[in-house]
C-alpha positions in Angstrom: 17.3 -10.9 -21.1 17.1 -10.3 -17.7 18.4 -7.2 -16.7 19.8 -7.0 -13.3 18.4 -4.3 -10.7 20.4 -2.9 -8.3 18.2 -3.8 -5.4 20.5 -2.3 -3.0 20.0 1.0 -4.9 16.8 1.5 -5.1 15.0 -0.3 -2.1 16.9 1.9 0.7 14.2 2.5 3.3 12.0 -0.2 5.2 9.8 1.5 7.3 8.8 -1.5 10.2 11.9 -2.9 12.1 10.8 -5.4 14.0 14.0 -5.5 17.2 12.3 -8.5 19.2 10.7 -7.5 21.4 9.2 -4.3 20.6 7.9 -3.1 16.7 9.6 0.5 16.0 8.0 2.1 13.0 9.1 5.2 10.8 6.7 8.1 11.6 5.7 8.2 8.3 3.5 12.2 9.7 6.9 13.6 9.7 8.3 12.9 6.6 10.2 14.3 4.4 11.7 15.9 7.3 12.5 14.5 10.3 13.6 10.7 10.4 11.6 9.8 13.9 10.8 5.9 14.7 7.8 5.6 17.3 8.0 2.7 19.6 5.0 0.3 20.1 4.6 -2.0 23.2 1.6 -3.3 22.7 -1.0 -4.0 20.1 -2.8 -1.4 21.4 -0.1 0.9 20.4 0.3 -0.5 17.1 -4.0 -0.4 16.1 -3.4 3.3 16.8 -0.2 3.8 15.2 -2.3 2.1 11.6 -5.1 5.0 12.3 -2.9 7.8 12.7 -1.2 7.6 9.7 2.1 6.6 11.7 3.0 3.2 9.0 0.3 3.6 6.1 0.2 2.0 2.7 -1.9 -1.6 2.3 1.1 -4.1 2.8 2.7 -2.0 5.4 -0.1 -2.2 7.4 -0.5 -5.7 7.1 2.5 -6.2 8.1 2.3 -3.7 11.0 -0.7 -5.7 12.1 1.5 -9.4 12.0 3.8 -7.8 14.6 1.0 -6.4 16.7 -0.2 -10.5 17.3 2.9 -10.6 18.1 3.1 -7.9 21.2 -0.3 -9.2 22.1 1.0 -12.6 22.7 4.3 -11.4 24.9 2.0 -10.3 27.5 -0.1 -13.7 28.6 1.0 -17.6 28.4 -1.3 -20.1 27.1 -0.5 -23.6 26.7 -1.1 -24.5 23.7 -2.1 -21.6 20.6 -5.9 -22.3 20.2 -6.0 -21.0 23.6 -3.7 -18.4 23.3 -6.5 -17.3 20.0 -8.5 -17.2 22.5 -7.2 -15.1 24.9 -6.3 -12.9 22.6 -9.6 -12.1 21.2 -10.5 -8.5 21.7 -6.5 -7.1 20.8 -6.9 -9.1 17.5 -10.2 -7.5 17.1 -9.0 -4.3 17.3 -6.3 -4.6 15.2 -8.8 -5.9 12.5 -10.6 -2.4 12.7 -7.8 0.1 13.2 -8.2 1.1 9.5 -11.5 -0.6 7.2 -10.6 -0.2 3.3 -7.5 -2.2 3.0 -7.7 -5.7 2.8 -4.2 -7.2 3.6 -5.1 -5.5 6.9 -7.5 -8.8 7.6 -5.6 -11.0 5.8 -2.8 -10.5 7.9 -5.3 -11.2 11.3 -6.2 -14.0 9.4 -3.4 -15.6 8.6 -1.9 -15.0 12.0 -5.3 -16.8 13.5 -4.2 -19.3 11.3 -1.1 -20.1 12.3 -2.3 -19.7 16.2 -4.6 -22.0 16.4 -2.3 -24.8 14.4 0.5 -23.7 16.7 1.1 -25.3 20.0 3.4 -25.0 23.1 6.0 -22.6 20.8 2.8 -21.0 20.2 4.7 -17.1 20.0 8.0 -18.7 18.6 5.7 -19.9 15.7 3.8 -16.5 15.2 6.7 -14.3 15.2 8.5 -16.8 12.6 4.8 -15.9 10.8 4.7 -12.2 11.0 8.9 -12.5 9.9 7.9 -14.4 6.5 5.0 -11.8 5.9 7.2 -9.1 5.2 9.7 -11.5 3.8 7.5 -12.4 0.6 5.7 -9.1 0.7 9.8 -7.9 -0.2 10.1 -10.8 -2.7 7.1 -10.1 -4.7 7.1 -6.6 -4.6 11.2 -7.5 -6.7 9.1 -9.7 -8.8 5.9 -7.5 -9.6 8.8 -4.5 -9.9 9.9 -7.0 -12.8 6.4 -7.9 -14.7 5.6 -4.5 -15.3 8.6 -2.2 -15.9 8.9 -5.3 -18.7 5.3 -3.5 -20.5 6.8 0.0 -20.3 8.5 1.2 -23.5 12.2 3.1 -22.9 12.1 6.3 -22.4 8.0 6.4 -21.2 7.1 9.1 -18.5 4.4 7.8 -16.0 2.6 9.4 -13.0 1.7 7.8 -9.7 -0.8 8.7 -7.0 -0.2 8.4 -3.5 3.2 6.4 -2.0 3.4 3.0 -2.9 7.1 2.2 -2.1 9.2 1.1 0.3 7.0 3.4 3.3 4.2 1.7 1.7 5.0 -1.5 2.0 8.1 -4.1 2.9 10.7 -2.4 0.9 11.0 -1.5 -3.2 7.2 -1.1 -3.2 4.6 -1.7 -5.7 4.0 0.8 -8.0 6.8 2.4 -6.9 8.3 -0.4 -7.7 7.8 -1.3 -11.1 8.9 2.7 -11.7 12.0 1.6 -9.4 12.8 -1.2 -11.6 11.8 0.9 -14.8 14.2 3.7 -14.5 17.2 0.9 -13.3 16.5 -0.9 -17.1 16.3 2.6 -19.4 12.7 2.4 -19.7 11.6 5.2 -17.7 12.5 8.5 -18.6 10.4 10.8 -16.6 8.9 10.3 -13.3 5.2 12.3 -12.0 4.3 12.7 -8.5 0.7 13.7 -7.7 0.5 15.2 -4.9 -2.1 13.3 -2.6 -4.7 15.6 -0.9 -5.5 16.1 1.4 -2.3 14.1 3.2 -0.1 14.5 0.5 1.3 10.9 0.3 2.8 11.9 -2.8 4.5 15.1 -1.9 5.6 14.7 1.5 6.7 11.0 0.9 6.8 9.4 -3.1 8.7 12.7 -4.1 11.4 12.2 -1.1 11.3 8.6 -1.5 12.8 8.8 -5.5 15.2 11.6 -4.0 17.0 9.1 -2.0 17.0 6.6 -4.9 18.6 9.3 -7.2 15.6 9.4 -9.0 14.8 12.8 -10.2 10.7 13.1 -9.8 8.0 15.9 -10.9 5.5 16.7 -8.4 2.9 18.5 -9.5 -0.9 19.3 -7.9 -3.6 16.4 -8.5 -5.7 19.1 -10.7 -3.0 18.7 -13.5 -2.5 15.4 -13.7 -5.6 16.1 -17.1 -3.5 18.4 -18.6 -0.1 17.2 -17.8 -1.5 13.8 -20.4 -2.6 16.2 -23.1 0.8 17.1 -23.1 2.0 13.8 -23.9 4.7 13.6 -21.4 3.0 10.3 -19.7 2.0 6.8 -21.1 1.5 5.4 -18.1 0.1 5.8 -15.0 0.8 3.6 -12.2 -1.3 3.4 -9.1 -1.2 1.0 -5.7 -4.2 -1.1 -4.4 -5.7 -1.3 -1.0 -8.0 -3.8 -2.2 -9.1 -5.6 -5.4 -12.6 -7.2 -6.1 -12.8 -10.4 -8.0 -14.2 -8.3 -11.1 -10.8 -6.4 -11.3 -12.5 -2.9 -9.6 -9.8 -1.7 -7.4 -9.8 1.0 -4.6 -6.9 3.1 -4.3 -5.9 6.6 -2.7 -8.8 9.1 -2.9 -8.6 11.0 -6.2 -7.2 7.8 -8.5 -10.9 7.4 -10.4 -10.0 10.8 -11.7 -6.6 9.9 -13.1 -8.1 6.6 -14.4 -11.0 8.9 -16.2 -8.5 11.4 -18.1 -6.3 8.5 -18.4 -8.6 6.4 -20.8 -9.5 9.3 -22.8 -6.2 11.1 -23.3 -4.9 6.8 -24.3 -2.5 6.7 -21.3 -2.2 3.0 -20.2 -3.0 2.0 -16.9 -1.6 -0.3 -14.5 -1.8 -1.2 -10.5 0.3 -2.9 -8.9 -0.8 -5.3 -5.3 0.4 -8.1 -3.6 -2.0 -11.0 -3.7 -2.7 -10.5 -0.8 -4.3 -6.7 -1.8 -7.1 -9.2 -4.3 -10.3 -9.9 -2.3 -12.2 -13.0 -3.9 -15.2 -12.7 -1.7 -16.0 -8.6 -2.9 -17.9 -9.1 -6.0 -17.7 -5.3 -6.7 -16.7 -2.0 -5.6 -20.0 -0.8 -4.6 -19.3 -3.6 -2.1 -16.3 -1.7 -0.4 -16.3 0.4 2.6 -15.1 3.4 1.9 -13.0 4.8 4.6 -14.0 8.9 5.8 -11.9 10.8 7.6 -11.7 13.5 10.0 -13.2 17.2 8.2 -10.2 18.6 10.2 -8.1 16.8 6.7 -9.8 18.9 4.8 -9.9 22.8 7.0 -6.7 22.3 8.2 -2.9 22.7 7.5 -0.1 23.2 9.4 -2.4 23.1 12.1 -3.6 25.9 11.9 -7.4 26.4 10.1 -7.4 27.5 6.6 -11.3 27.5 5.9 -13.7 30.0 6.8 -16.1 28.3 10.0 -18.7 26.6 10.0 -17.9 25.2 6.4 -18.3 21.2 6.1 -16.3 18.6 4.8 -16.7 15.4 3.5 -13.2 13.4 2.7 -12.9 9.7 2.0 -9.9 8.9 1.4 -10.1 6.7 -1.6 -12.3 6.1 -4.5 -12.8 2.9 -6.5 -11.6 3.0 -10.1 -13.5 0.5 -12.2 -12.6 -2.8 -14.2 -13.1 -1.5 -17.1 -10.8 2.0 -16.7 -7.5 -0.5 -15.8 -4.7 -1.9 -19.0 -3.4 -4.5 -16.2 -3.3 -5.9 -12.6 0.2 -6.7 -11.6 0.4 -8.9 -9.5 3.5 -11.9 -8.1 0.9 -13.6 -9.2 1.5 -12.4 -12.6 0.2 -10.5 -14.8 -4.2 -9.6 -16.0 -4.6 -7.6 -18.7 -8.3 -6.3 -19.1 -9.2 -7.7 -16.2 -13.1 -8.8 -15.3 -14.3 -11.3 -13.0 -13.0 -14.0 -15.3 -9.6 -13.4 -15.6 -9.7 -12.8 -11.7 -11.2 -16.0 -11.4 -8.5 -17.9 -13.9 -5.1 -16.7 -11.3 -7.2 -16.2 -8.1 -10.1 -18.7 -8.1 -8.1 -21.1 -5.8 
């Protein structure tokens, strides 16, 4: 039986707002205490906003980059899209390089390039329509994935999520958090735990705030408390997003996901990865081939602008890790469910 989900109640936040001649990005660095928007008037400003985590989350990064291409196009005159693509190449490459791990970014730039090449004299209107379509399709995919994933969860379950995978990370509704929203709406999920997600605190600052906005009471835990939480029996699912899914089902996600998945396997907690098809990278055979982004040591050494670690101490700060497919029970995409993912099952869905 199909249950109605109150999308208005569970879909209130929009981090990316196209204004016709500029882009407004909800500045996620300032949440949860201040809702302010950063105005971007150029592709360079969008690339900087992506690098500095004003906008974050793989789908949202791709959508922002698509609008960055439109901003780049507003500054030039070209006879057709093919000529415009050649002239815009440096700006497109800068957008493409703004963060290395999230495949949605590269996917969006490729899609925008394709729209440019095929366009005639109306190329600027064409790429603006393409960017809007990318955002619209992401929202529709998220709502569909929410239904698919929620249907796997037994009524009364508890879930743990990591990082932020909600409206803030997408066009709206969210990927893993979309499943959680749908699961709460359908009465399947009774308890939602959010890991703090060190060192940038996406779970503590963003996920807990998002859930609170929608009237879903979150319980925050320290990342290091996850295994103990699972041992208590309070959660039946670990539900996370992804920044890249390989051809064999290996999945890159926010640092700490791998450890949570290992603990889940030990304690009989199921692992669900939720991501749109644009996150699947069939050209990357396995997790070892993914470039893992390293960020500044300062993010570990400082808190609130103050150094909290002794001078002279070094830090290693990878912001993603790879969860092997063998630890994942199901991957949820808008194209369907891939249970017990491996290369054969992935190719059956994503070979074309």
